[in-house]
C-alpha positions as CSV (number, residue, x, y, z in Angstrom):
1,X,10.4,0.4,22.4
2,X,10.2,1.1,18.6
3,X,7.7,3.7,17.7
4,X,6.5,5.5,14.7
5,X,6.4,9.3,14.5
6,X,6.2,11.8,11.6
7,X,9.5,13.8,11.7
8,X,10.3,17.0,10.0
9,X,11.7,15.0,7.1
10,X,8.2,13.5,6.7
11,X,9.4,10.0,7.2
12,X,8.8,7.8,10.3
13,X,11.8,7.3,12.6
14,X,12.2,5.2,15.7
15,X,13.0,6.7,19.0
16,X,12.2,6.2,22.7
17,X,9.9,8.7,24.3
18,X,7.6,9.2,27.3
19,X,5.2,11.2,25.2
20,X,2.4,9.8,23.0
21,X,3.4,7.4,20.2
22,X,2.1,4.3,18.5
23,X,4.0,1.1,18.3
24,X,4.8,-0.2,14.9
25,X,3.1,-3.6,14.7
26,X,5.0,-6.7,13.5
27,X,2.4,-7.3,10.7
28,X,3.6,-4.2,8.7
29,X,7.3,-4.7,9.1
30,X,7.4,-7.4,6.4
31,X,5.4,-7.1,3.1
32,X,4.8,-10.1,0.9
33,X,3.5,-9.5,-2.6
34,X,0.0,-10.7,-2.7
35,X,-0.8,-12.4,-6.0
36,X,-4.5,-12.8,-5.5
37,X,-6.1,-10.2,-7.8
38,X,-4.1,-7.2,-6.7
39,X,-2.7,-5.0,-9.4
40,X,1.1,-5.3,-9.6
41,X,1.4,-1.5,-9.8
42,X,-0.6,-1.1,-6.6
43,X,1.6,-3.8,-5.0
44,X,4.7,-1.9,-6.0
45,X,3.4,1.5,-4.7
46,X,2.3,0.0,-1.4
47,X,5.4,-2.2,-1.1
48,X,7.6,0.9,-1.0
49,X,5.9,2.7,1.9
50,X,5.9,2.4,5.6
51,X,2.8,0.3,6.2
52,X,2.2,-1.7,3.1
53,X,-0.5,-3.9,4.5
54,X,-2.5,-0.9,5.7
55,X,-1.9,0.7,2.3
56,X,-3.6,-2.2,0.6
57,X,-6.4,-2.6,3.1
58,X,-7.2,1.1,3.2
59,X,-7.0,1.7,-0.6
60,X,-8.7,-1.4,-2.0
61,X,-12.2,-0.5,-0.7
62,X,-12.0,2.8,-2.6
63,X,-10.7,1.5,-5.9
64,X,-12.8,1.4,-9.1
65,X,-12.0,1.0,-12.7
66,X,-11.4,4.7,-13.1
67,X,-8.5,4.9,-10.7
68,X,-5.1,4.9,-12.5
69,X,-2.5,2.8,-10.8
70,X,0.0,5.7,-10.4
71,X,1.2,7.3,-7.2
72,X,-0.9,10.5,-7.6
73,X,-4.1,8.6,-8.1
74,X,-3.3,6.2,-5.2
75,X,-2.6,9.2,-3.0
76,X,-6.0,10.6,-3.8
77,X,-7.6,7.3,-2.8
78,X,-5.5,7.2,0.4
79,X,-6.9,10.7,1.2
80,X,-10.4,9.3,0.8
81,X,-9.4,6.6,3.3
82,X,-8.2,9.2,5.8
83,X,-11.4,11.1,5.4
84,X,-13.5,7.9,5.9
85,X,-11.5,6.7,8.9
86,X,-11.7,10.2,10.5
87,X,-15.5,10.1,10.1
88,X,-15.5,6.7,11.8
89,X,-13.3,8.1,14.7
90,X,-15.6,11.1,15.0
91,X,-18.7,8.9,15.1
92,X,-17.1,6.8,17.8
93,X,-16.1,9.9,19.8
94,X,-19.6,11.3,19.6
95,X,-20.9,7.9,20.7
96,X,-18.6,7.8,23.7
97,X,-19.5,11.3,24.7
98,X,-23.2,10.3,25.0
99,X,-22.4,7.6,27.5
100,X,-21.9,8.4,31.2
101,X,-18.2,9.3,31.7
102,X,-16.0,7.0,33.7
103,X,-13.9,10.0,34.5
104,X,-14.8,13.7,34.9
105,X,-12.1,14.5,32.4
106,X,-13.2,12.1,29.7
107,X,-15.8,14.5,28.2
108,X,-13.1,17.2,27.9
109,X,-10.7,14.9,26.1
110,X,-13.5,13.7,23.8
111,X,-14.5,17.3,23.0
112,X,-10.9,18.1,22.1
113,X,-10.7,15.0,19.8
114,X,-13.9,16.1,18.1
115,X,-12.3,19.4,17.3
116,X,-9.2,17.7,16.0
117,X,-11.1,15.3,13.8
118,X,-13.2,18.1,12.4
119,X,-9.9,19.9,11.5
120,X,-8.8,16.8,9.6
121,X,-12.1,16.5,7.7
122,X,-11.9,20.2,6.8
123,X,-8.4,19.7,5.3
124,X,-9.5,17.2,2.6
125,X,-10.3,19.8,-0.1
126,X,-7.0,21.6,0.5
127,X,-5.1,18.4,0.2
128,X,-6.9,17.4,-3.0
129,X,-6.2,20.9,-4.4
130,X,-2.5,20.6,-3.5
131,X,-2.4,17.2,-5.2
132,X,-4.0,18.5,-8.4
133,X,-1.7,21.5,-8.5
134,X,1.4,19.4,-7.7
135,X,2.1,21.5,-4.7
136,X,4.1,19.0,-2.6
137,X,4.9,21.6,0.1
138,X,1.2,22.4,0.8
139,X,0.4,18.7,0.6
140,X,3.1,17.8,3.1
141,X,2.0,20.6,5.4
142,X,-1.7,19.6,5.4
143,X,-0.9,15.9,6.0
144,X,1.5,16.9,8.8
145,X,-1.2,19.0,10.4
146,X,-3.5,16.0,10.2
147,X,-0.9,13.9,12.0
148,X,-0.5,16.6,14.6
149,X,-4.3,16.6,15.2
150,X,-4.3,12.8,15.8
151,X,-1.4,13.1,18.2
152,X,-3.0,16.1,20.0
153,X,-6.2,14.1,20.5
154,X,-4.4,11.2,22.0
155,X,-2.2,13.5,24.1
156,X,-5.4,14.9,25.8
157,X,-5.9,11.5,27.4
158,X,-2.3,11.2,28.4
159,X,-2.4,14.6,30.1
160,X,-5.6,13.6,31.9
161,X,-3.9,10.3,32.9
162,X,-6.9,8.2,31.5
163,X,-6.8,5.5,29.0
164,X,-7.9,6.6,25.5
165,X,-10.9,4.6,24.3
166,X,-10.0,5.5,20.7
167,X,-6.3,4.6,20.6
168,X,-6.9,1.9,18.0
169,X,-8.6,4.3,15.6
170,X,-6.0,6.9,16.1
171,X,-3.2,4.4,15.5
172,X,-4.8,3.4,12.2
173,X,-5.2,7.1,11.2
174,X,-1.5,7.6,11.9
175,X,-0.6,4.7,9.7
176,X,-2.8,5.9,6.8
177,X,-1.5,9.5,7.1
178,X,2.1,8.2,7.3
179,X,1.6,6.2,4.2
180,X,0.1,9.3,2.5
181,X,3.2,11.3,3.5
182,X,5.4,8.6,2.0
183,X,3.4,8.5,-1.2
184,X,3.6,12.3,-1.3
185,X,7.4,12.2,-1.0
186,X,7.6,9.5,-3.8
187,X,4.8,10.8,-6.1
188,X,7.1,12.6,-8.4
189,X,9.3,9.5,-8.8
190,X,6.5,7.1,-10.2
């Protein structure tokens, strides 16, 4: 099975594993340049990263006339998308924790995920500071920690041998963070 995982080199790589991973969906394996009102510079930036469709769909809602179409600005917008999607995952996790559990272990898993999502939310300012200072090492470290937090959340469900009710949100977060890591790696080249 082909999976996506953030490696030490900060780029996804396929491998077979029994531990937690997300499948790379077919829709993101091919990227067609969309000509309907999308800035060509944004198309170029998104076209060069791992999940180009997710790049466009996660960035476009946050664009305004003040956003320059350069990698660094797009990366900042992608960080807003991570923050927004993490808040959504946190809200969903809180909602699930209010319902009667289907498993006695579910509340423990959800509590762990809440802690991991809060850690991601707390990292936003550090990430923005790293971008502003051009500190690629700090930026990569913070984004990698965010990726680890998402994986750790999902791993809680695997260890408890229960199906995660938030896999879809976690998968989306992984894609957005992976894209951010890729933009980070390329941001000095554009």
